[in-house]
C-alpha positions, 0 to 999 in steps of 0.5 A, spaced: 784 356 448 784 350 443 787 351 436 780 350 432 777 356 437 782 361 436 781 360 428 774 361 429 775 367 433 780 370 428 776 368 422 770 372 424 775 378 425 778 377 418 772 376 415 769 382 417 775 386 416 779 383 410 776 377 407 769 380 404 771 382 397 777 385 393 775 392 393 781 394 398 784 399 393 791 395 393 794 392 387 797 385 388 804 389 386 804 393 392 803 400 388 799 405 391 792 407 388 788 413 391 782 410 395 776 415 396 772 413 403 766 418 404 769 423 399 776 423 402 782 420 399 785 415 404 792 413 404 792 406 401 800 404 402 801 396 401 809 396 402 809 388 402 804 388 396 800 382 400 794 386 398 793 389 405 794 396 406 800 397 411 795 401 416 790 395 416 795 390 417 798 394 423 790 394 426 790 386 425 797 385 428 800 383 422 807 385 419 806 390 413 813 389 411 812 381 410 807 379 405 806 372 409 806 374 416 804 367 419 809 363 414 804 358 412 805 360 404 799 364 403 799 371 402 796 375 408 791 378 403 789 371 401 789 368 407 783 368 411 787 367 418 793 371 416 796 370 423 795 363 424 799 358 420 794 352 422 788 356 419 788 358 411 780 358 408 773 358 410 769 357 404 762 358 408 764 364 411 757 367 410 754 362 415 760 360 420 767 363 420 771 357 421 776 354 418 774 348 414 780 344 413 784 346 419 792 343 420 792 339 426 799 339 430 801 332 431 799 329 437 794 334 439 788 331 436 781 335 437 776 331 440 769 332 443 769 334 450 766 328 454 759 328 457 759 328 464 753 325 468 751 328 475 756 326 480 755 320 484 752 321 492 757 317 495 753 317 502 747 314 499 744 309 503 738 307 499 735 301 505 737 305 511 741 300 514 747 304 516 751 301 510 752 306 503 750 303 497 757 304 494 759 299 500 754 294 499 756 294 492 763 292 495 761 287 500 756 284 495 750 285 499 743 288 496 743 296 497 736 295 497 735 290 502 737 292 509 738 284 511 740 281 505 741 274 508 734 275 512 737 272 518 734 277 522 741 281 523 741 288 519 747 288 514 751 293 518 751 289 524 752 282 521 759 280 520 757 275 515 751 279 511 751 274 505 750 268 510 744 266 513 747 261 518 752 266 521 752 273 524 758 274 529 766 272 529 767 274 536 775 271 536 776 274 529 778 268 526 774 269 520 770 263 521 762 264 524 761 263 531 755 258 530 760 253 526 766 255 530 764 257 537 768 261 541 770 257 547 771 261 554 773 258 560 775 263 565 777 258 570 781 254 566 777 248 569 776 244 562 768 247 562 766 253 558 763 258 562 756 257 558 756 250 560 758 251 567 752 256 568 747 251 565 750 246 570 749 251 576 757 251 577 761 257 578 765 259 572 770 263 576 772 257 581 775 251 577 773 246 583 766 248 585 764 243 590 771 243 593 772 236 593 779 236 590 777 234 582 776 240 577 769 241 574 772 239 567 773 232 570 768 231 576 762 227 573 758 231 579 762 237 580 756 240 584 756 234 589 763 234 594 761 227 595 761 224 588 766 225 582 766 219 578 761 215 574 765 209 570 760 206 566 757 213 565 750 211 567 748 217 571 749 214 578 756 215 582 761 210 583 760 211 590 752 209 590 753 204 584 753 196 586 756 195 579 760 201 577 763 198 571 756 196 568 751 201 565 745 196 565 746 195 573 746 199 579 743 195 585 743 189 588 738 190 593 737 183 595 744 181 596 745 175 591 751 178 587 746 179 581 744 186 578 736 187 579 735 189 572 737 182 569 734 178 576 728 182 578 727 182 585 720 181 589 717 187 591 713 193 589 712 195 582 712 202 581 710 204 573 707 209 569 707 214 564 711 221 563 707 226 559 708 233 557 703 237 562 702 242 556 701 238 550 699 231 553 705 228 549 709 222 552 716 224 553 721 219 551 728 218 554 726 221 561 729 218 567 726 216 573 730 215 580 728 212 587 733 213 592 733 207 597 737 205 603 740 197 604 743 197 610 745 190 609 749 190 603 749 196 600 748 203 602 744 209 598 742 205 592 739 208 586 734 205 582 733 208 576 729 207 569 728 210 563 722 211 559 721 208 552 718 211 546 711 210 549 713 214 555 713 208 560 717 206 565 718 201 571 722 200 577 721 194 582 723 196 590 723 191 595 717 192 600 722 192 606 726 197 604 721 202 601 719 207 606 711 209 608 712 215 604 717 216 599 719 220 592 720 219 585 724 224 581 723 225 574 728 229 569 728 230 562 732 235 557 728 242 557 723 240 563 723 242 570 725 236 575 719 233 578 718 230 585 712 226 586 710 223 593 707 216 594 705 212 600 707 205 601 701 201 603 704 194 602 701 194 595 704 190 590 704 195 584 703 203 584 701 207 578 705 213 577 703 218 572 708 223 572 707 230 568 713 234 566 713 242 565 717 245 560 723 250 563 721 257 563 725 264 565 721 264 571 724 258 574 731 256 576 733 249 577 738 248 583 740 241 581 739 239 574 738 231 576 736 232 583 736 227 588 734 226 596 738 229 601 739 227 608 742 232 613 743 231 620 747 226 624 743 219 623 741 220 630 734 219 631 728 216 634 721 214 632 719 209 627 716 214 622 721 219 623 727 214 621 724 211 615 729 215 610 731 214 603 738 215 604 743 216 610 746 222 612 751 226 608 753 231 613 749 237 617 750 242 611 749 242 604 752 247 599 749 248 592 750 253 586 745 256 581 745 261 576 741 267 574 741 272 569 741 279 570 734 280 569 733 275 575 738 278 579 734 284 580 728 280 584 726 282 590 723 275 593 723 268 590 720 262 593 724 255 594 720 249 592 722 243 595 719 236 598 721 235 605 720 230 611 722 230 618 723 237 619 722 238 627 727 244 628 729 251 625 734 249 620 736 255 616 736 257 608 742 261 606 744 265 600 750 268 598 752 267 605 746 271 608 741 267 612 734 268 609 729 263 612 728 258 617 725 252 614 718 250 617 716 244 620 713 238 616 708 233 617 708 230 624 707 223 621 714 223 618 711 223 611 714 228 605 711 235 605 711 239 599 713 246 601 714 253 598 719 257 602 719 265 601 726 268 600 727 276 601 733 276 596 733 284 594 740 286 593 743 279 594 742 275 588 748 276 583 748 275 575 751 269 574 753 264 580 750 264 586 750 259 592 744 256 596 746 253 603 741 248 607 744 247 615 741 242 620 740 245 626 743 243 633 738 242 638 740 246 645 738 240 649 742 234 647 746 237 641 743 233 637 742 235 629 735 235 626 735 229 621 731 231 615 730 229 608 729 234 602 729 234 594 730 241 591 725 242 586 728 249 584 727 257 585 720 260 582 718 267 582 724 269 578 723 275 573 
């Protein structure tokens, strides 16, 4: 109890007991005067002469032989707080018996008790985002907004809740992964895993095509027959007549001059490439034509890029252009397109090509498809022998990647164009034979085909392999010579 409170209590007692008037029957000199109460004489002895009888002092726990019990310089009979040296008078005792001028003890001032508000709820989460309001205040986020930076990721899951451009820091370097991407290269081949998956490579194999060149330095990491492109024109050095000149790739007339700067006589194949959905032209798309030149160059690649109007042009010598041939068109964010044409010894062929945007249900086997010729270059018949490329072996192995959802597919379709198939060649995925190739047109022309592949339980998330094998004839051990161009895999979930 503090001093002021004690004074209040004691003054009340004294006020009622001793301080109401002077009629206590005791003189200031300490003499005894008879006191009559209810007709009886009461002993009024006042030994210390302080104005209070001994019996009353004993009742009030005062000293009957000490006129100033609390030693404050005021006799007990005059002191309204005779047992408290810090209280002496209550001038308005008729209303509140509290000392009007309390004597304060040094260093112990009487202060008002602070008003205490209701306690703060430390678990309050006003916006229900998983972070308490107190924590959001510490982070500088808005406790009334579950996604302070409005980037689509709630504050509790967002490692950068005040930055609308960043949400994660996978490597814990304190920097957002968008501005500072995390690079994971499982097989240490120089290509990040995500890039390998996009290219149809195996992120766990440093040399996907097993040609002795690591994927990171191999310009054609999915093709065991090519690895370098010195002029960076997209044509392997092994098929480029001018491997150090990005403006030239062929010399089909053998004059030592590039065919782009010195056009050759032949069939002009030209046209426009557009988006099949929007109808807009597609600029910077690439168009390629594979041709064999047995005299001066084997397996040439003629190519052209579309201009701002989506237009392209290629010139092919009539003597090298097969009766049935294909053009391949590619562009970023679109499926590869393979278009069949017939050569009727025309001077010009109009080639209007439409590209379809990529979708989740489609997977490219080759981002930039080329004509493949399997077999042993041993064949008869003029139509059957009009190939665009010489044989590159009896087996072709390629890698492709699928998502977890796509890997659950039970049946997919291999989409390609092919010519010259006369035997039961096989299609193998992840080491399991899934289909036999159907025969193509008997006149040796290209034929668009869809081959059903039962892949339930066979596809795996990430890297997968597809293998095409040329069949060997039982009668003469001759391998079937045929050509094809991958379009892709469709029907994936």
